[in-house]
GUMAR-265006 format. One record per atom (N, C-alpha, C, O, CB): atom name; z, x, y; residue in three letters. Coordinates in Angstrom, 2 decimals. Atoms other than C-alpha are relative to their C-alpha. Glycine has a CB too. Layout:
<atoms>
> atom up east north res
> CA Z X Y Ala
...
</atoms>
This chain:
<atoms>
> atom up east north res
> N 1.32 -0.50 -0.36 Met
> CA 190.27 146.88 56.46 Met
> C -0.19 -0.03 1.51 Met
> O -0.76 0.90 2.08 Met
> CB -1.08 -0.81 -0.70 Met
> N 0.18 0.13 -1.45 Ile
> CA 190.37 145.65 60.07 Ile
> C 0.81 1.06 0.74 Ile
> O 0.40 1.54 1.80 Ile
> CB 0.41 -1.40 0.46 Ile
> N -0.79 -1.05 -0.63 Glu
> CA 193.17 148.13 60.87 Glu
> C -0.71 1.33 -0.01 Glu
> O -0.62 2.11 0.94 Glu
> CB 1.35 0.13 -0.68 Glu
> N 0.74 -1.25 0.12 Met
> CA 191.00 150.98 59.67 Met
> C -1.13 0.06 1.03 Met
> O -1.36 1.11 1.62 Met
> CB -0.57 0.14 -1.42 Met
> N 1.08 0.05 -0.98 Ile
> CA 188.10 149.89 61.91 Ile
> C 0.55 0.21 1.40 Ile
> O -0.02 0.97 2.18 Ile
> CB -0.76 -1.35 -0.08 Ile
> N -0.62 -0.17 -1.32 Phe
> CA 190.37 149.60 64.97 Phe
> C 0.52 1.43 0.19 Phe
> O 0.44 1.98 1.29 Phe
> CB 1.14 -1.00 0.18 Phe
> N -0.48 -1.37 -0.08 Thr
> CA 191.90 152.99 64.19 Thr
> C -1.16 0.97 0.25 Thr
> O -1.03 1.87 1.08 Thr
> CB 0.73 0.39 -1.29 Thr
> N 1.18 -0.85 -0.19 Ile
> CA 188.46 154.63 63.96 Ile
> C -0.53 -0.15 1.43 Ile
> O -0.87 0.84 2.07 Ile
> CB -1.11 -0.35 -1.02 Ile
> N 0.48 0.24 -1.37 Ile
> CA 187.37 153.00 67.24 Ile
> C 0.95 0.65 1.01 Ile
> O 0.49 1.27 1.98 Ile
> CB -0.13 -1.53 0.29 Ile
> N -0.99 -0.61 -0.89 Phe
> CA 190.61 154.13 68.94 Phe
> C -0.13 1.52 0.02 Phe
> O -0.10 2.13 1.09 Phe
> CB 1.41 -0.40 -0.43 Phe
> N 0.13 -1.46 0.08 Val
> CA 190.20 157.72 67.71 Val
> C -1.28 0.45 0.70 Val
> O -1.26 1.48 1.39 Val
> CB 0.01 0.46 -1.47 Val
> N 1.26 -0.36 -0.65 Ile
> CA 186.58 157.82 68.90 Ile
> C 0.14 -0.11 1.52 Ile
> O -0.34 0.76 2.25 Ile
> CB -1.15 -0.90 -0.50 Ile
> N -0.18 0.18 -1.44 Ile
> CA 187.54 156.48 72.35 Ile
> C 0.87 1.13 0.57 Ile
> O 0.54 1.70 1.61 Ile
> CB 0.65 -1.38 0.31 Ile
> N -0.87 -1.09 -0.46 Val
> CA 190.39 159.02 72.71 Val
> C -0.74 1.33 -0.03 Val
> O -0.57 2.14 0.88 Val
> CB 1.27 0.08 -0.86 Val
> N 0.78 -1.23 0.12 Phe
> CA 188.06 161.82 71.55 Phe
> C -1.00 0.12 1.16 Phe
> O -1.13 1.19 1.75 Phe
> CB -0.74 0.04 -1.35 Phe
> N 0.97 -0.01 -1.10 Val
> CA 185.39 160.87 74.13 Val
> C 0.71 0.22 1.33 Val
> O 0.24 1.00 2.16 Val
> CB -0.81 -1.33 0.03 Val
> N -0.76 -0.19 -1.24 Ile
> CA 187.97 160.61 76.93 Ile
> C 0.47 1.46 0.11 Ile
> O 0.42 2.05 1.19 Ile
> CB 1.21 -0.97 0.06 Ile
> N -0.44 -1.40 0.00 Gly
> CA 189.35 164.03 75.95 Gly
> C -1.12 0.96 0.34 Gly
> O -0.91 1.90 1.10 Gly
> CB 0.58 0.36 -1.34 Gly
> N 1.14 -0.88 -0.29 Ile
> CA 185.90 165.66 76.03 Ile
> C -0.41 -0.13 1.47 Ile
> O -0.66 0.88 2.13 Ile
> CB -1.20 -0.34 -0.92 Ile
> N 0.38 0.19 -1.40 Leu
> CA 185.04 164.12 79.41 Leu
> C 1.04 0.62 0.95 Leu
> O 0.67 1.23 1.95 Leu
> CB -0.17 -1.49 0.31 Leu
> N -1.06 -0.55 -0.84 Thr
> CA 188.40 165.13 80.90 Thr
> C -0.05 1.52 -0.01 Thr
> O 0.09 2.15 1.04 Thr
> CB 1.37 -0.49 -0.47 Thr
> N 0.08 -1.46 0.09 Lys
> CA 188.07 168.70 79.65 Lys
> C -1.18 0.53 0.80 Lys
> O -1.06 1.53 1.49 Lys
> CB -0.12 0.45 -1.47 Lys
> N 1.19 -0.43 -0.72 Arg
> CA 184.58 169.00 81.09 Arg
> C 0.22 -0.08 1.51 Arg
> O -0.15 0.84 2.24 Arg
> CB -1.22 -0.86 -0.41 Arg
> N -0.24 0.17 -1.43 Ile
> CA 185.64 167.68 84.50 Ile
> C 0.99 1.05 0.50 Ile
> O 0.76 1.67 1.54 Ile
> CB 0.54 -1.42 0.31 Ile
> N -1.00 -0.99 -0.42 Leu
> CA 188.72 169.94 84.70 Leu
> C -0.56 1.41 -0.05 Leu
> O -0.26 2.22 0.83 Leu
> CB 1.24 -0.10 -0.86 Leu
> N 0.57 -1.33 0.15 Tyr
> CA 186.80 173.00 83.50 Tyr
> C -0.96 0.30 1.15 Tyr
> O -0.93 1.40 1.70 Tyr
> CB -0.73 0.13 -1.34 Tyr
> N 0.97 -0.20 -1.08 Ile
> CA 184.04 172.55 86.09 Ile
> C 0.72 0.15 1.34 Ile
> O 0.37 1.05 2.11 Ile
> CB -0.99 -1.17 0.07 Ile
> N -0.70 -0.08 -1.28 Asn
> CA 186.44 171.94 89.00 Asn
> C 0.76 1.31 0.16 Asn
> O 0.84 1.85 1.26 Asn
> CB 0.96 -1.17 0.14 Asn
> N -0.73 -1.26 -0.07 Glu
> CA 188.48 175.02 88.15 Glu
> C -0.93 1.14 0.39 Glu
> O -0.57 1.98 1.21 Glu
> CB 0.67 0.31 -1.35 Glu
> N 0.92 -1.09 -0.28 His
> CA 185.44 177.29 88.26 His
> C -0.68 -0.15 1.36 His
> O -1.00 0.85 1.99 His
> CB -1.04 0.09 -1.09 His
> N 0.58 0.20 -1.33 Val
> CA 183.97 175.74 91.41 Val
> C 0.93 0.57 1.05 Val
> O 0.47 1.25 1.97 Val
> CB -0.27 -1.50 0.27 Val
> N -0.98 -0.52 -0.96 Gln
> CA 187.15 176.58 93.31 Gln
> C 0.03 1.53 -0.06 Gln
> O 0.11 2.18 0.98 Gln
> CB 1.40 -0.57 -0.28 Gln
> N -0.01 -1.45 0.14 Ser
> CA 187.14 180.13 91.93 Ser
> C -1.25 0.63 0.61 Ser
> O -1.17 1.66 1.26 Ser
> CB 0.12 0.39 -1.47 Ser
> N 1.25 -0.51 -0.56 Ile
> CA 183.48 180.64 92.88 Ile
> C 0.02 -0.10 1.51 Ile
> O -0.39 0.84 2.19 Ile
> CB -1.20 -0.77 -0.57 Ile
> N -0.07 0.15 -1.46 Glu
> CA 184.04 179.28 96.40 Glu
> C 0.95 1.03 0.60 Glu
> O 0.68 1.56 1.68 Glu
> CB 0.44 -1.42 0.37 Glu
> N -0.94 -1.00 -0.48 Asn
> CA 187.03 181.59 96.81 Asn
> C -0.66 1.39 0.00 Asn
> O -0.50 2.15 0.95 Asn
> CB 1.27 0.01 -0.86 Asn
> N 0.70 -1.27 0.07 Gly
> CA 184.95 184.58 95.69 Gly
> C -1.06 0.13 1.08 Gly
> O -1.21 1.20 1.68 Gly
> CB -0.64 0.16 -1.36 Gly
> N 1.01 -0.03 -1.06 Leu
> CA 182.14 183.67 98.10 Leu
> C 0.64 0.15 1.37 Leu
> O 0.08 0.83 2.23 Leu
> CB -0.84 -1.27 -0.04 Leu
> N -0.70 -0.14 -1.27 Tyr
> CA 184.64 183.33 100.96 Tyr
> C 0.45 1.45 0.22 Tyr
> O 0.29 2.00 1.31 Tyr
> CB 1.22 -0.95 0.06 Tyr
> N -0.44 -1.40 -0.11 Ile
> CA 186.08 186.79 100.25 Ile
> C -1.19 0.91 0.25 Ile
> O -1.11 1.81 1.08 Ile
> CB 0.75 0.44 -1.28 Ile
> N 1.20 -0.83 -0.20 Phe
> CA 182.59 188.31 99.98 Phe
> C -0.52 -0.15 1.42 Phe
> O -0.85 0.85 2.06 Phe
> CB -1.09 -0.39 -1.01 Phe
> N 0.51 0.24 -1.35 Asn
> CA 181.48 186.70 103.25 Asn
> C 0.91 0.65 1.04 Asn
> O 0.42 1.22 2.02 Asn
> CB -0.13 -1.51 0.27 Asn
> N -0.93 -0.61 -0.93 Asp
> CA 184.63 187.88 105.02 Asp
> C -0.18 1.53 0.02 Asp
> O -0.19 2.14 1.09 Asp
> CB 1.45 -0.36 -0.38 Asp
> N 0.23 -1.44 0.07 Asn
> CA 184.08 191.46 103.80 Asn
> C -1.33 0.38 0.62 Asn
> O -1.43 1.41 1.31 Asn
> CB 0.04 0.47 -1.46 Asn
> N 1.32 -0.28 -0.54 Phe
> CA 180.40 191.31 104.74 Phe
> C 0.01 -0.06 1.52 Phe
> O -0.59 0.78 2.19 Phe
> CB -1.02 -0.99 -0.56 Phe
> N -0.10 0.11 -1.46 Glu
> CA 181.19 190.15 108.28 Glu
> C 0.79 1.18 0.59 Glu
> O 0.47 1.66 1.67 Glu
> CB 0.66 -1.34 0.40 Glu
> N -0.77 -1.16 -0.46 Thr
> CA 183.77 192.94 108.62 Thr
> C -0.87 1.25 0.02 Thr
> O -0.80 2.03 0.97 Thr
> CB 1.23 0.22 -0.90 Thr
> N 0.89 -1.16 0.05 Ile
> CA 181.20 195.54 107.57 Ile
> C -1.02 -0.08 1.13 Ile
> O -1.33 0.94 1.75 Ile
> CB -0.71 0.09 -1.36 Ile
> N 0.97 0.14 -1.09 Lys
> CA 178.68 194.13 110.05 Lys
> C 0.64 0.31 1.35 Lys
> O 0.00 0.94 2.20 Lys
> CB -0.60 -1.41 0.02 Lys
> N -0.65 -0.27 -1.28 Ser
> CA 181.20 194.29 112.90 Ser
> C 0.33 1.48 0.15 Ser
> O 0.26 2.01 1.25 Ser
> CB 1.28 -0.85 0.14 Ser
> N -0.26 -1.44 -0.05 Ile
> CA 182.15 197.88 112.03 Ile
> C -1.28 0.74 0.35 Ile
> O -1.26 1.70 1.13 Ile
> CB 0.58 0.52 -1.34 Ile
> N 1.28 -0.64 -0.24 Asp
> CA 178.47 198.83 112.05 Asp
> C -0.42 -0.16 1.46 Asp
> O -1.00 0.76 2.03 Asp
> CB -1.07 -0.57 -0.93 Asp
> N 0.42 0.27 -1.38 Lys
> CA 177.91 197.26 115.50 Lys
> C 0.88 0.74 1.01 Lys
> O 0.40 1.08 2.09 Lys
> CB 0.04 -1.49 0.28 Lys
> N -0.93 -0.59 -0.97 Thr
> CA 180.98 198.83 117.16 Thr
> C 0.24 1.48 -0.27 Thr
> O 1.33 1.98 -0.01 Thr
> CB 1.32 -0.75 -0.03 Thr
> N -0.15 -1.42 0.27 Ser
> CA 180.39 202.42 116.13 Ser
> C 0.01 0.77 1.32 Ser
> O -0.91 0.61 2.13 Ser
> CB -1.14 0.51 -0.93 Ser
> N -0.10 -0.79 -1.23 Asp
> CA 181.50 204.80 118.90 Asp
> C -0.16 1.49 -0.29 Asp
> O 0.38 2.33 0.43 Asp
> CB 1.34 -0.26 0.69 Asp
> N 0.21 -1.39 0.38 Phe
> CA 180.40 207.99 117.21 Phe
> C -1.09 0.60 0.88 Phe
> O -2.20 0.06 0.96 Phe
> CB -0.37 0.11 -1.50 Phe
> N 0.96 -0.70 -0.85 Asp
> CA 178.66 210.40 119.60 Asp
> C -0.10 1.45 -0.45 Asp
> O 0.89 2.08 -0.81 Asp
> CB 0.42 -0.08 1.51 Asp
> N 0.20 -1.42 0.30 Leu
> CA 177.15 213.77 118.87 Leu
> C 0.12 0.78 1.30 Leu
> O -0.61 0.54 2.26 Leu
> CB -1.39 0.24 -0.68 Leu
> N -0.18 -0.81 -1.21 Gly
> CA 178.37 216.28 121.40 Gly
> C -0.85 1.27 -0.06 Gly
> O -1.60 1.48 -1.01 Gly
> CB 1.48 0.37 0.18 Gly
> N 0.81 -1.22 -0.07 Ser
> CA 176.84 219.60 122.42 Ser
> C 0.45 1.04 -1.03 Ser
> O -0.30 1.96 -1.32 Ser
> CB 0.06 0.60 1.40 Ser
> N -0.49 -0.97 0.95 Gly
> CA 178.98 221.48 119.90 Gly
> C -0.44 -0.26 -1.43 Gly
> O -0.13 0.54 -2.32 Gly
> CB 1.48 0.05 0.05 Gly
> N 0.45 0.34 1.35 His
> CA 177.38 219.79 116.87 His
> C -1.30 0.71 -0.34 His
> O -2.07 1.09 0.54 His
> CB -0.18 -1.52 -0.14 His
> N 1.21 -0.65 0.48 Leu
> CA 174.65 221.33 114.80 Leu
> C -1.24 -0.83 0.36 Leu
> O -2.28 -0.26 0.67 Leu
> CB 0.07 0.21 -1.52 Leu
> N 1.15 0.87 -0.28 Tyr
> CA 172.38 218.30 115.40 Tyr
> C -0.08 -0.42 1.45 Tyr
> O -0.96 -1.21 1.78 Tyr
> CB 0.05 -1.22 -0.87 Tyr
> N -0.08 0.45 -1.38 Gly
> CA 173.24 217.90 119.11 Gly
> C -1.01 0.59 0.93 Gly
> O -1.02 0.27 2.11 Gly
> CB 1.30 0.28 0.52 Gly
</atoms>
């Protein structure tokens, strides 16, 4: 009878450790992915802003709107 109680306690402890470990690993994996996505977005956004600021387009006298 005592072996059965110890076995049940052991299985419950292993089950709880497994759930906690899965939760920690799952969260850390997605945090890194989200941070990577935000870094790429920010890099693209800064590139677009710099292109917008350094525009050297001029309308000459030969254009319809010039």
